[in-house]
C-alpha positions as CSV (number, residue, x, y, z in Angstrom):
1,M,-24.9,45.3,-72.6
2,S,-22.8,43.2,-74.9
3,Q,-19.7,41.4,-73.6
4,K,-17.5,44.1,-75.3
5,Q,-19.4,46.9,-73.5
6,L,-19.3,45.1,-70.2
7,K,-15.5,44.8,-70.4
8,E,-15.1,48.4,-71.4
9,A,-17.3,49.6,-68.5
10,F,-15.3,47.4,-66.2
11,V,-12.1,49.4,-66.8
12,S,-13.7,52.9,-67.1
13,N,-14.6,55.7,-64.8
14,L,-12.0,54.8,-62.1
15,N,-10.1,57.2,-59.8
16,G,-6.8,55.4,-58.8
17,T,-5.3,54.8,-55.4
18,S,-3.1,56.6,-52.9
19,L,0.6,57.5,-53.4
20,L,1.4,55.6,-50.2
21,E,-0.2,52.4,-51.5
22,I,1.7,52.7,-54.8
23,S,5.0,53.2,-52.8
24,A,4.3,50.1,-50.8
25,G,3.7,48.1,-53.9
26,L,7.0,49.4,-55.5
27,S,9.0,48.0,-52.6
28,L,7.9,44.4,-53.5
29,P,10.0,43.8,-56.6
30,P,13.3,44.9,-54.9
31,L,12.4,42.7,-51.8
32,C,11.7,39.7,-54.1
33,L,15.0,40.3,-55.8
34,L,16.8,40.5,-52.5
35,C,15.1,37.4,-51.3
36,R,16.1,35.5,-54.4
37,G,19.7,36.7,-54.1
38,L,20.0,35.7,-50.4
39,L,18.5,32.3,-51.1
40,L,21.2,31.7,-53.8
41,I,24.0,32.8,-51.5
42,L,22.6,30.5,-48.7
43,H,22.4,27.6,-51.2
44,Y,26.0,28.2,-52.1
45,L,27.0,28.4,-48.5
46,H,25.5,24.9,-47.8
47,R,26.3,23.1,-51.1
48,G,29.5,24.8,-52.2
49,K,28.2,25.4,-55.7
50,P,25.5,27.6,-57.4
51,V,22.2,26.4,-58.7
52,S,23.1,24.8,-62.0
53,S,19.9,23.1,-63.0
54,R,17.9,25.3,-65.5
55,K,14.6,23.8,-64.4
56,C,15.3,24.5,-60.7
57,S,16.5,28.0,-61.5
58,L,13.4,28.8,-63.6
59,L,11.1,27.5,-60.9
60,L,12.9,29.4,-58.1
61,D,13.0,32.7,-60.2
62,F,9.3,32.4,-61.1
63,L,8.2,31.5,-57.5
64,V,10.2,34.3,-55.9
65,L,10.4,37.0,-58.5
66,V,7.0,36.8,-60.2
67,S,4.5,34.8,-58.1
68,P,4.4,37.2,-55.1
69,L,3.5,40.1,-57.5
70,L,0.6,38.1,-58.9
71,F,-0.8,37.5,-55.4
72,S,-0.1,41.1,-54.2
73,C,-2.2,42.6,-57.0
74,T,-5.1,40.2,-56.6
75,V,-6.2,38.3,-53.5
76,L,-3.5,39.8,-51.2
77,S,-4.2,43.4,-52.2
78,P,-6.2,44.2,-49.1
79,V,-3.1,43.5,-47.0
80,I,-0.6,45.2,-49.4
81,F,1.0,47.2,-46.5
82,F,1.9,44.0,-44.6
83,I,3.5,42.1,-47.5
84,P,6.7,44.3,-47.6
85,V,7.1,43.9,-43.8
86,I,6.8,40.1,-44.1
87,L,9.2,39.9,-47.1
88,A,11.7,42.2,-45.3
89,A,11.6,40.1,-42.2
90,F,12.2,36.9,-44.2
91,C,15.2,38.6,-45.9
92,V,16.6,39.6,-42.5
93,G,16.2,36.0,-41.3
94,I,18.1,34.6,-44.3
95,F,20.9,37.3,-44.0
96,S,21.3,36.5,-40.3
97,K,21.6,32.8,-41.2
98,I,24.3,33.6,-43.8
99,Y,26.2,35.8,-41.4
100,S,26.2,33.2,-38.6
101,Q,27.0,30.2,-40.7
102,R,29.8,31.6,-42.9
103,K,33.1,29.7,-42.6
104,R,35.0,30.1,-39.4
105,E,38.3,31.1,-41.1
106,A,36.4,33.9,-42.9
107,R,34.9,35.5,-39.9
108,A,35.9,39.1,-39.1
109,P,34.6,41.9,-37.0
110,F,31.4,43.4,-38.4
111,G,33.0,46.9,-38.4
112,Q,35.9,45.6,-40.5
113,I,33.5,44.0,-43.0
114,V,31.6,47.3,-43.4
115,E,34.8,49.2,-43.9
116,E,36.1,46.8,-46.5
117,F,32.7,46.8,-48.2
118,Q,32.8,50.6,-48.6
119,K,36.3,50.3,-50.3
120,A,35.2,47.6,-52.7
121,C,35.1,48.3,-56.5
122,L,32.3,47.2,-58.7
123,D,32.1,46.1,-62.3
124,P,32.0,49.5,-64.2
125,E,30.6,48.0,-67.4
126,C,27.0,47.6,-66.2
127,I,24.5,49.0,-63.7
128,P,22.3,46.0,-62.7
129,A,19.7,48.3,-61.2
130,I,18.8,49.7,-64.7
131,T,18.5,46.3,-66.2
132,V,16.3,45.0,-63.3
133,F,14.2,48.2,-63.4
134,R,13.4,47.8,-67.1
135,V,12.7,44.1,-66.8
136,Y,10.4,44.5,-63.8
137,V,8.4,47.3,-65.4
138,N,7.9,44.9,-68.3
139,V,6.8,42.1,-65.9
140,L,4.5,44.3,-63.9
141,T,2.9,45.7,-67.1
142,S,2.4,42.2,-68.5
143,I,0.7,41.1,-65.2
144,S,-1.5,44.1,-65.1
145,I,-2.8,44.2,-68.7
146,L,-4.4,40.8,-68.1
147,A,-5.2,40.9,-64.4
148,V,-7.1,44.2,-64.8
149,D,-9.9,42.2,-66.7
150,F,-10.5,40.0,-63.6
151,P,-12.6,41.1,-60.6
152,Q,-9.8,40.2,-58.2
153,Y,-7.6,43.0,-59.5
154,P,-8.6,46.1,-57.4
155,R,-10.3,48.7,-59.5
156,R,-8.2,51.4,-57.8
157,Y,-5.1,49.9,-59.4
158,A,-6.5,50.3,-62.9
159,K,-6.0,53.4,-65.0
160,A,-7.8,56.5,-63.8
161,E,-10.4,58.0,-66.1
162,T,-9.4,61.6,-65.9
163,Y,-7.6,62.4,-62.6
164,G,-6.0,60.0,-60.2
165,T,-3.0,57.8,-59.6
166,G,-3.6,54.3,-60.6
167,V,-0.9,51.6,-60.6
168,M,-1.3,51.2,-64.3
169,D,-1.0,54.9,-64.9
170,L,2.4,54.8,-63.4
171,G,3.3,51.8,-65.5
172,V,2.9,53.8,-68.7
173,G,5.2,56.5,-67.5
174,A,7.7,54.0,-66.1
175,F,7.9,52.3,-69.6
176,I,9.0,55.7,-71.0
177,F,11.4,56.2,-68.2
178,G,13.0,52.8,-68.6
179,N,13.4,53.2,-72.4
180,A,15.1,56.6,-71.9
181,L,17.7,55.2,-69.5
182,V,19.3,53.1,-72.2
183,C,18.6,55.2,-75.3
184,P,21.4,55.9,-77.8
185,E,21.9,59.4,-76.5
186,V,22.7,58.0,-73.0
187,R,25.0,55.2,-74.3
188,Q,26.9,57.4,-76.7
189,K,30.3,58.3,-75.5
190,P,30.8,62.0,-74.6
191,H,33.6,62.7,-77.2
192,T,32.0,60.8,-80.1
193,T,32.3,62.8,-83.3
194,Q,29.6,60.9,-85.1
195,P,27.4,63.0,-87.5
196,R,24.0,63.9,-85.9
197,S,22.2,63.1,-89.1
198,S,23.4,59.5,-89.2
199,S,22.3,59.1,-85.5
200,L,18.9,60.4,-86.3
201,A,18.6,58.2,-89.4
202,R,19.4,55.2,-87.2
203,Q,16.7,56.2,-84.7
204,V,14.1,56.5,-87.5
205,F,15.0,53.0,-88.6
206,S,15.0,51.6,-85.0
207,V,11.4,52.7,-84.3
208,W,9.8,51.0,-87.3
209,P,9.0,47.9,-85.2
210,L,7.0,50.1,-82.8
211,V,5.1,51.6,-85.7
212,F,4.5,48.2,-87.2
213,L,3.3,46.9,-83.8
214,G,1.0,49.9,-83.4
215,V,-0.6,49.4,-86.8
216,G,-0.9,45.6,-86.1
217,R,-2.6,46.3,-82.8
218,L,-5.0,48.8,-84.4
219,L,-6.0,46.5,-87.2
220,S,-6.5,43.5,-84.9
221,V,-8.5,45.3,-82.3
222,K,-10.8,46.8,-84.9
223,S,-11.2,43.6,-86.9
224,I,-12.3,41.4,-84.0
225,E,-14.1,44.2,-82.1
226,Y,-11.9,43.7,-79.1
227,H,-12.9,45.9,-76.1
228,E,-10.9,49.1,-75.8
229,H,-10.9,52.1,-73.5
230,T,-11.4,55.0,-75.9
231,S,-10.5,57.9,-73.5
232,E,-7.1,56.2,-72.9
233,Y,-5.4,57.2,-76.2
234,G,-8.3,57.8,-78.6
235,L,-10.0,55.7,-81.3
236,H,-6.9,54.8,-83.4
237,W,-3.9,55.7,-81.2
238,N,-2.1,53.3,-78.9
239,F,1.0,53.2,-76.7
240,F,3.3,51.8,-79.5
241,F,2.7,55.0,-81.5
242,T,3.4,57.1,-78.4
243,L,6.6,55.4,-77.7
244,A,7.8,55.6,-81.3
245,L,7.0,59.3,-81.7
246,V,8.5,60.2,-78.3
247,R,11.8,58.5,-79.2
248,L,12.0,60.2,-82.6
249,T,11.1,63.7,-81.2
250,A,13.5,63.3,-78.3
251,S,16.3,62.3,-80.7
252,L,15.6,65.4,-82.8
253,L,15.7,67.7,-79.7
254,L,18.8,66.1,-78.4
255,A,20.5,66.7,-81.8
256,I,19.7,70.4,-81.3
257,F,20.3,70.9,-77.6
258,P,23.3,69.4,-75.6
259,R,22.6,66.1,-73.9
260,H,23.6,67.4,-70.5
261,K,20.9,70.1,-70.7
262,A,18.1,67.6,-71.4
263,W,16.6,68.3,-68.0
264,L,16.2,72.0,-68.9
265,V,14.4,71.1,-72.1
266,A,12.2,68.7,-70.1
267,V,11.2,71.3,-67.5
268,A,10.5,74.0,-70.2
269,L,8.4,71.6,-72.2
270,A,6.4,70.3,-69.1
271,V,5.8,73.8,-67.7
272,L,4.8,75.3,-71.1
273,Y,2.4,72.5,-71.7
274,Q,0.8,72.9,-68.3
275,L,0.4,76.7,-68.9
276,L,-1.4,75.9,-72.1
277,L,-3.7,73.5,-70.3
278,S,-4.4,76.0,-67.5
279,T,-4.8,79.2,-69.6
280,T,-6.3,78.0,-72.9
281,P,-9.2,75.8,-74.0
282,L,-6.8,72.9,-74.6
283,K,-7.8,71.0,-71.4
284,S,-11.5,71.3,-72.3
285,F,-10.7,70.0,-75.8
286,I,-8.8,67.0,-74.5
287,L,-11.5,66.1,-72.0
288,H,-14.7,66.9,-74.0
289,G,-13.8,67.3,-77.6
290,S,-14.1,70.3,-79.9
291,D,-17.9,70.5,-79.4
292,G,-17.9,69.9,-75.7
293,R,-19.8,66.6,-76.1
294,D,-16.9,64.2,-76.4
295,S,-17.0,64.4,-80.2
296,R,-14.7,61.9,-82.1
297,L,-15.2,63.4,-85.5
298,G,-11.9,64.1,-87.4
299,L,-8.5,62.6,-86.8
300,L,-7.4,65.1,-84.1
301,N,-10.7,64.8,-82.2
302,A,-10.7,61.0,-82.5
303,N,-7.1,60.7,-81.0
304,R,-6.8,63.9,-79.0
305,E,-5.6,62.1,-75.8
306,G,-2.9,60.2,-77.5
307,L,-1.6,63.1,-79.6
308,L,-1.6,65.8,-77.0
309,S,-0.3,63.7,-74.2
310,L,2.9,63.3,-76.2
311,F,4.1,66.6,-74.7
312,G,4.1,65.2,-71.2
313,Y,5.6,61.9,-72.2
314,L,8.3,63.7,-74.1
315,A,9.2,65.7,-71.0
316,I,9.4,62.5,-68.9
317,Y,11.7,60.9,-71.6
318,L,14.1,63.9,-71.7
319,A,14.3,64.1,-67.9
320,S,15.0,60.3,-67.8
321,V,17.8,60.8,-70.3
322,Q,19.4,63.1,-67.8
323,V,19.0,60.5,-65.1
324,G,20.7,57.9,-67.3
325,L,23.6,60.2,-68.1
326,W,24.0,60.9,-64.3
327,L,24.0,57.2,-63.4
328,L,26.7,56.5,-65.9
329,Q,29.0,59.0,-64.2
330,R,28.7,57.4,-60.8
331,G,31.9,55.4,-61.1
332,S,32.5,51.9,-59.8
333,S,33.1,52.3,-56.0
334,V,30.7,51.2,-53.4
335,R,31.2,54.4,-51.5
336,G,30.3,56.4,-54.7
337,W,27.1,54.4,-55.1
338,L,26.2,55.0,-51.5
339,E,26.5,58.7,-52.1
340,A,24.4,58.3,-55.3
341,L,21.7,56.5,-53.2
342,R,21.6,59.4,-50.8
343,R,21.1,61.8,-53.8
344,L,18.4,59.7,-55.3
345,A,16.6,59.8,-51.9
346,L,16.8,63.6,-51.8
347,A,15.6,63.8,-55.4
348,V,12.6,61.7,-54.6
349,L,11.8,63.8,-51.6
350,A,12.1,67.0,-53.6
351,L,9.9,65.7,-56.4
352,L,7.2,64.6,-53.9
353,V,7.2,68.0,-52.4
354,L,7.0,69.6,-55.9
355,L,4.2,67.2,-56.7
356,Q,2.1,68.5,-53.8
357,L,2.8,72.1,-54.8
358,C,1.9,71.4,-58.5
359,Q,-1.4,69.8,-57.5
360,A,-2.2,72.6,-55.1
361,C,-1.4,75.3,-57.7
362,T,-2.7,73.6,-60.9
363,E,-4.7,70.4,-60.9
364,P,-4.4,66.7,-59.8
365,V,-2.4,64.1,-61.6
366,S,-3.9,63.2,-65.0
367,R,-2.4,60.4,-67.1
368,R,-5.0,61.2,-69.8
369,M,-3.5,64.7,-70.3
370,A,0.1,63.8,-69.1
371,N,0.1,67.1,-67.3
372,L,2.9,68.6,-65.1
373,P,1.7,66.8,-61.9
374,F,1.7,63.5,-63.8
375,C,5.3,64.0,-65.1
376,T,6.4,64.9,-61.6
377,W,4.7,61.9,-60.0
378,V,6.1,59.5,-62.6
379,L,9.7,60.7,-62.1
380,A,9.4,60.6,-58.3
381,H,8.2,57.1,-58.2
382,C,10.5,55.8,-60.9
383,L,13.5,57.2,-59.1
384,L,12.1,55.6,-55.9
385,L,12.0,52.2,-57.5
386,L,15.4,52.7,-59.0
387,A,16.8,53.7,-55.6
388,F,15.3,50.5,-54.1
389,F,17.0,48.4,-56.8
390,V,20.4,50.1,-56.1
391,L,20.0,49.5,-52.4
392,T,19.1,45.8,-53.1
393,D,22.2,45.4,-55.3
394,L,24.5,46.9,-52.7
395,T,23.0,44.7,-50.0
396,L,23.7,41.6,-52.2
397,V,27.3,42.8,-52.8
398,F,27.8,42.9,-49.0
399,A,26.2,39.5,-48.6
400,K,28.4,38.0,-51.4
401,L,31.5,39.4,-49.6
402,L,30.6,37.3,-46.6
403,V,30.5,34.0,-48.6
404,K,33.6,33.4,-50.7
405,G,32.8,32.5,-54.3
406,S,29.0,33.0,-54.1
407,R,27.3,34.3,-57.3
408,V,24.0,36.1,-57.8
409,P,23.0,36.8,-61.5
410,C,22.0,40.3,-62.5
411,C,23.9,41.7,-59.5
412,W,27.1,43.8,-59.3
413,K,30.4,41.9,-59.4
414,V,33.2,42.9,-57.1
415,V,36.1,43.3,-59.5
416,Q,38.7,44.6,-57.0
417,P,38.5,43.0,-53.5
418,P,40.3,44.8,-50.7
419,D,43.8,43.5,-49.8
420,S,42.9,42.8,-46.2
421,R,40.0,40.7,-47.4
422,R,42.5,38.3,-49.0
423,K,44.4,38.1,-45.8
424,Q,41.3,37.1,-43.9
425,G,40.5,34.4,-46.5
426,M,37.3,36.2,-47.6
427,E,38.3,37.1,-51.2
428,A,35.5,37.9,-53.5
429,V,35.9,36.0,-56.7
430,Q,35.3,37.9,-59.9
431,V,32.7,36.3,-62.1
432,G,33.6,36.4,-65.8
433,R,31.3,37.3,-68.5
434,Q,31.0,33.8,-69.8
435,D,30.0,32.5,-66.3
436,E,27.4,35.2,-66.1
437,L,25.9,34.1,-69.4
438,S,26.0,30.4,-68.5
439,Q,24.3,31.0,-65.1
440,P,20.5,30.6,-65.5
441,C,18.5,33.8,-64.8
442,L,15.0,34.8,-65.6
443,I,15.8,38.5,-65.5
444,S,18.6,38.1,-68.1
445,A,16.3,36.0,-70.2
446,I,13.6,38.7,-70.3
447,N,16.1,41.4,-70.7
448,K,17.5,39.8,-73.9
449,N,14.0,39.9,-75.6
450,Q,12.1,42.7,-73.8
451,L,10.0,43.8,-76.8
452,M,9.2,40.2,-77.7
453,F,8.1,39.5,-74.1
454,F,5.8,42.6,-74.2
455,L,4.4,41.6,-77.6
456,L,3.8,38.0,-76.4
457,A,2.1,39.2,-73.3
458,N,-0.3,41.4,-75.4
459,V,-1.1,38.5,-77.7
460,M,-1.7,36.2,-74.8
461,T,-3.9,38.8,-73.1
462,G,-6.1,39.1,-76.2
463,A,-6.3,35.3,-76.5
464,V,-7.4,34.8,-72.8
465,N,-10.0,37.6,-73.1
466,I,-11.5,36.0,-76.2
467,L,-11.6,32.5,-74.7
468,I,-12.6,33.3,-71.1
469,D,-15.3,35.3,-69.4
470,T,-12.8,37.1,-67.2
471,I,-15.3,39.4,-65.4
472,H,-17.2,36.6,-63.7
473,S,-14.1,34.4,-62.8
474,K,-13.6,33.1,-59.3
475,A,-10.4,33.8,-57.3
476,A,-8.8,30.3,-57.6
477,F,-9.5,30.2,-61.4
478,T,-8.1,33.8,-61.8
479,L,-4.9,32.9,-60.0
480,C,-4.5,29.7,-62.0
481,I,-4.9,31.6,-65.3
482,L,-2.6,34.4,-64.3
483,H,0.2,32.0,-63.2
484,L,-0.1,29.9,-66.4
485,Y,-0.1,33.0,-68.5
486,M,3.0,34.5,-66.8
487,F,4.8,31.1,-66.6
488,F,4.3,30.5,-70.4
489,N,5.6,34.0,-71.2
490,C,8.6,33.5,-68.9
491,L,9.3,30.0,-70.2
492,I,9.5,31.2,-73.8
493,M,12.0,33.9,-72.8
494,Y,13.9,31.3,-70.8
495,I,14.2,28.9,-73.8
496,L,15.3,31.7,-76.1
497,H,17.9,32.7,-73.5
498,A,19.2,29.2,-73.1
499,R,19.7,29.0,-76.9
500,N,21.2,32.5,-77.0
501,I,18.5,33.7,-79.4
502,V,17.8,37.4,-79.6
503,L,14.8,38.3,-81.7
504,K,16.0,41.7,-82.8
505,F,16.9,42.3,-86.5
506,W,16.6,46.1,-86.8
């Protein structure tokens, strides 16, 4: 076989992994974030000032936030269940050190600290968990699209051919989920009287970069005969087209139906699509083509996976819009977010039970068709990851209350410390917007230019595959290439952030 055929075979005919292993992997980003935050608080406790050097900050962020993920999806994947335990134990050790070494005059009974923590008010202008969720989905996707071409990346993590739950299958759905959380329909104020036609016009204009990138990817892949997995989206379709059409269609539906009923539209769409798959020849057409022999003749036949999976992705997007609206109504109190965390946990549990029922009554999860079990699975695990990030943020808020004046970028700020905290000399200092911008942070850097980061990762992935025989690479060489690739991408975002450059002109 040619090199192109070898690489296509390398990522084809796979069956995914278990839900438990994916859940274990999802706990890693929040634990890395928690570890980074606790290390910054400990540094402030000892030095009396935050990390101000941009070089040190970038190195710390990369080594703690990104590097563990590179190892966990390659050489450490056989012990993936032990990594969260080790990271959690390390975080507990740092927290214990912070608690025991805080200033003597600031010490108070643990019960009093917990009570005052529950009464604290948080900055209502942002929800850090949403930002971190979107950034980490981007980072994990960027790692996977290159790592999958190396033998050290487990085949069970790659996209499943027809049925199965691969890590990369979840990444596609998580990208849709993350985009819906911050869509204009979520950010728009409830009593806005803006004409719906103008809102739709803006949406049409806002997706042109995605269409442009989709066309660019199509032309570049075909012109250089780059390897591609045809059964993923079809001959000419790609994820940029999917994202653009889903956003446009969702905006149209949300202009017709009330925003707070988005979940009903999502359920109706997902159930109707599953009924069509189960009771009509639609499933056979998606899997085998119109002639039953995997025909790719004609536009619909050639791109049937990409076009018909739009129904499932649209259902995920609309359900995620409902999640975004719900999150914005949670208020600013710690007590309110603790209650929100409980409800998120119940929602995850309910969706996992529903997933088992859906698979028993219909069929297994299929990213290729974006069926009802796939939609349920994506929503369950995305809510699980979001809940992990909310828990991480609340833990860091508690840790910051222990150390007066400590700062953690991309974490909630306490804007109204309890009166009794002031009497104990443990006042939490509010961090202004300007301080937040001036404090170096890799997450903020990527968040400012997310589409640029994703585009750069795709270009770099293509360049590495053209220049290197990835299939026959040794472990040390693979780790070196992946670290250089991710560090370069992060460095570019960091430089843009330092110069306050946002590459968005639409």
